[in-house]
C-alpha positions, 0 to 999 in steps of 0.5 A, a space after each residue: 423789295 422784300 425786307 427779308 431780302 434787304 436784311 440779307 444784302 445788308 448782313 452780306 455787305 457787313 460781313 464782307 467789310 468786317 474790320 478784321 477782313 479789311 486789313 488785308 490788301 488782297 481781301 480788299 482787292 478780292 471783295 471790292 467788285 462784290 461789295 458794289 451795291 449795284 451788283 445786289 439790288 435787283 434791277 431788270 438788266 442786272 437780274 436778267 443777267 444774273 439769272 442767265 449766269 445761274 442757269 447756265 451754271 446750273 446745267 453744268 452739272 460735273 462742275 464743282 463749285 458752280 455757285 463760285 463760278 457763277 458769282 465770279 462771272 456775275 461780277 465780271 459781267 456786273 449782273 446781280 450776284 445773289 440771283 446768279 448764285 441762287 439760280 445754280 440751285 435748279 440742278 439740286 440733289 433731287 433734280 440732278 438724276 433727272 437732269 443727267 438722264 435728259 441731258 444724256 438722251 438729248 445728246 444721244 438724239 443730237 448725235 444720232 439723229 441730227 448727226 452732230 459730230 463729236 471728237 473720236 476720244 470722247 465717243 470711245 469714252 464710257 461713264 458709269 453714273 449711279 441710278 442711270 447706268 453706263 452713258 457715252 461721254 460724248 452725248 453726256 457732253 453734248 447734252 449738257 452743253 446744249 442745255 446750258 445754252 438754250 437755258 440761258 437763251 430762255 431765262 433772259 427774256 422771261 426775266 424781261 417778261 416778269 418785269 413787264 408783269 410785275 413791275 414793282 417787284 422787278 423795277 427798271 432802273 433808270 439812267 441818270 440824266 434820261 427822262 428826269 426833269 430839271 432840278 431848278 426852274 430856269 430863271 425868268 428874264 424880267 419883262 421890259 416896260 414897253 413905253 
């Protein structure tokens, strides 16, 4: 693991456990799941879950506080919190316009060519988006949800493949007791003299 990442994790955990903040009971209850080291050190399983959660929330563009929502879901799902929050930046200010356009076009295609039915109140509602134009809200919502689900489905196996290709960078955490040698050798019984 990179020294910079470990330093970032250490500093973040220290700031969450600051003595001034720990005095309040509500802070201890709120940050108790966040301060678990298992959720910050990447292994294959937690990283795959974290990336999947981050990609899902990254595609939900109009949702404010995507990183906060991804962190809360990652805590609940026992996934890697920093990766879940970092992958929310797929939909950054530079990529938001093309991403919204692609989601709208995908939603239009799914509604017109595949015949996906949407509620009537959404089909009558039009949204005006800067630099894109007027968009049907049903198409946008359908495209946004399909991008989120498909992106999450693709992200999970990609992390597993990355773990197979680069095992040192994303290790597989072994379960305790599985594939481990015993700590002490079994005691040998003394041989009896054959008389």
